[in-house]
C-alpha positions as YAML, in Angstrom:
chain: A
units: angstrom
residues:
- id: 1
  name: UNK
  ca: [-6.05, 7.39, -5.43]
- id: 2
  name: UNK
  ca: [-3.75, 9.14, -7.70]
- id: 3
  name: UNK
  ca: [-6.64, 10.63, -9.46]
- id: 4
  name: UNK
  ca: [-7.93, 12.15, -6.33]
- id: 5
  name: UNK
  ca: [-4.59, 13.63, -5.54]
- id: 6
  name: UNK
  ca: [-4.22, 15.23, -8.93]
- id: 7
  name: UNK
  ca: [-7.82, 16.53, -9.26]
- id: 8
  name: UNK
  ca: [-7.51, 18.20, -5.85]
- id: 9
  name: UNK
  ca: [-4.03, 19.54, -6.69]
- id: 10
  name: UNK
  ca: [-2.42, 18.10, -3.62]
- id: 11
  name: UNK
  ca: [1.41, 18.12, -3.46]
- id: 12
  name: UNK
  ca: [1.93, 14.62, -2.16]
- id: 13
  name: UNK
  ca: [3.23, 11.33, -3.52]
- id: 14
  name: UNK
  ca: [0.93, 8.43, -3.72]
- id: 15
  name: UNK
  ca: [2.51, 5.25, -2.34]
- id: 16
  name: UNK
  ca: [1.09, 1.97, -1.33]
- id: 17
  name: UNK
  ca: [1.88, -0.67, 1.25]
- id: 18
  name: UNK
  ca: [1.64, -4.44, 0.95]
- id: 19
  name: UNK
  ca: [0.37, -6.50, 3.65]
- id: 20
  name: UNK
  ca: [0.39, -10.23, 3.47]
- id: 21
  name: UNK
  ca: [-1.63, -12.33, 5.76]
- id: 22
  name: UNK
  ca: [-1.07, -16.14, 5.97]
- id: 23
  name: UNK
  ca: [-2.43, -18.74, 8.25]
- id: 24
  name: UNK
  ca: [-0.18, -21.74, 9.18]
- id: 25
  name: UNK
  ca: [-0.82, -24.40, 11.72]
- id: 26
  name: UNK
  ca: [-3.62, -22.10, 13.16]
- id: 27
  name: UNK
  ca: [-1.33, -19.30, 13.52]
- id: 28
  name: UNK
  ca: [-1.61, -15.84, 11.65]
- id: 29
  name: UNK
  ca: [1.84, -14.71, 9.96]
- id: 30
  name: UNK
  ca: [1.47, -11.04, 8.96]
- id: 31
  name: UNK
  ca: [4.02, -9.22, 6.97]
- id: 32
  name: UNK
  ca: [3.86, -5.46, 6.13]
- id: 33
  name: UNK
  ca: [6.01, -3.80, 3.38]
- id: 34
  name: UNK
  ca: [5.67, -0.03, 3.75]
- id: 35
  name: UNK
  ca: [6.08, 2.19, 0.71]
- id: 36
  name: UNK
  ca: [6.24, -1.18, -1.52]
- id: 37
  name: UNK
  ca: [5.39, 0.78, -4.80]
- id: 38
  name: UNK
  ca: [4.14, 4.01, -6.17]
- id: 39
  name: UNK
  ca: [0.80, 4.51, -7.93]
- id: 40
  name: UNK
  ca: [2.40, 4.75, -11.42]
- id: 41
  name: UNK
  ca: [4.37, 1.37, -11.21]
...
């Protein structure tokens, strides 16, 4: 993704979310961490 942004000379930051999906006792538990890390970390 960072390559695409740089090649097209876009002036935006590249950040990624983390989504965790677990199943416990037949029930889904979903955790979302927005902007968890940048592309260069």
